Phi, psi and omega in degrees: 000154177286144175293142179289145176242135176264140168245120168257114200228156162298139180299340172295349185245008189292315185286332172292319187287323179299319178294315177300316181295319182291314179300329183256001179064037183272066179298336183279357185262125180250146191237129169234140183240151167257140183319123182293342180298330178302351171315320175267001177226065185297342180294341183269347186293317183299321183285332173295320178297305182308324180296314181299311189297313185286341180282326190246354188298330182286346185258343183231136171284334183229133175232132172246131180262111181272063174221141159277204175294325174050034177086008185270004183048053176086352181294331173296314178299320185297320183286324172302316180295321177287329189271345179148152186283347181283000184244139178226168178230167174293148181286159174108177180266325181201177183293337179293324189283317180289326173296308182288336185087139192304313177300307182296329177290319178302310182297318173306310186293321183290325179295327173210103181291334175274058185255132171253140186250149171228141168260175173311311185300310192282340177286317176297327186240035181301318177297319184280335183249351175231295184302316181284316177302324183270000177061031180284345184282327183250351176219070191292352177286345174289347182312305187288338176297318186268324193234004178300338184260001181268142177240347193211138171251124178246126177265108181265095194267150180259327174241155180272093179234111179288333176298322179292311181308314186291321183297308190290326174303314176293329177292319183288325177288321178301318175277357183063041180242152175297149181241130179232138176244130182228113174280114186254338194077213178265356177051222182282353170302314186281312180298319180293313183296314181300320184292325180292317185292312187290331179283351179243020179283000000 
């Protein structure tokens, strides 16, 4: 039997990883998630990640960390280096980059530096992960403080879902931003995870 692989992921990626697991028949891949709300508190991610790794690393020969750097300023890489050679992570700076791909994301950023990005998860949960945490629902005067330098919202979609396109369009209207939709699929989340799994088959 193949050795089981543990994926420790941001909760915002749980649905995508579950879908990739089903599509590829990765029954030996097990998923443990860290609260997606830490998207707004990246300084808390490294300690939570270390806790997960130390809790499970004696049970798994291979661990894949489904986080990019995600605003931790290299702390995720430092923890991975300290905790063992059998651990790898997603490439890139954040989820927008690995979904879009490094070159396409760079092109989008160069075309309009003032771009706010949404994924499927953030489009679906825009109120819970953007509006309420930033208190835009109760303090609309904060809008300019957060978004005064933004000009465009780009929806980087993983699935072809018209309801999410509508939700992302509504989010752009709420923020007063131009809207652009770029369908990415699973991007480097899929290719990087597949490579990790196949190398350990």
